[in-house]
N, C-alpha and C positions, 0 to 999 in steps of 0.2 A: 237670365235673372241672377244667377250666381255671380256672374262677372260684374254686374252692377253693384252687388253687395260687397264684393272685394274692393272695388274702386272706392266705395263709400268708406270702408274701414281704413283703406290706405290714406284717404284724405283726412280722416279723423286723427289718425296717428301722426300725420305730418303736422296738423294744427296743434296737437298736444306737445310735440317736440318744440315747436316755435314758442309755445307759452312757458317753457321751462326757464327758470332763472339761471343765470350763469353761475358756474362754480366759483366759490370764494376760497381764497387761500389754497387752491389746488385740491379742495375736497369735492369729491363727486356727490352731487345732491342725492343720488339714489342710495349711497352708502353712508350718508351723514347720520350720526346717532347710533350706528351699530356698535355693539360691544364685541370686540374680538377676543379670541382665546377661550379658555374654559368657562363654561356658563355656570351660574349658581344652581344648586339643586332645585328642582321644581317642587319638592314636597318638604 
């Protein structure tokens, strides 16, 4: 039963990777929009 669940998760991850849009201008879509360096105070 556990093995089947693992296979299902692997298949789902593989499908999600295929759905990702390609990186534009060399920017990783996972890192797009992140602010680097010191962050503004929270309060």
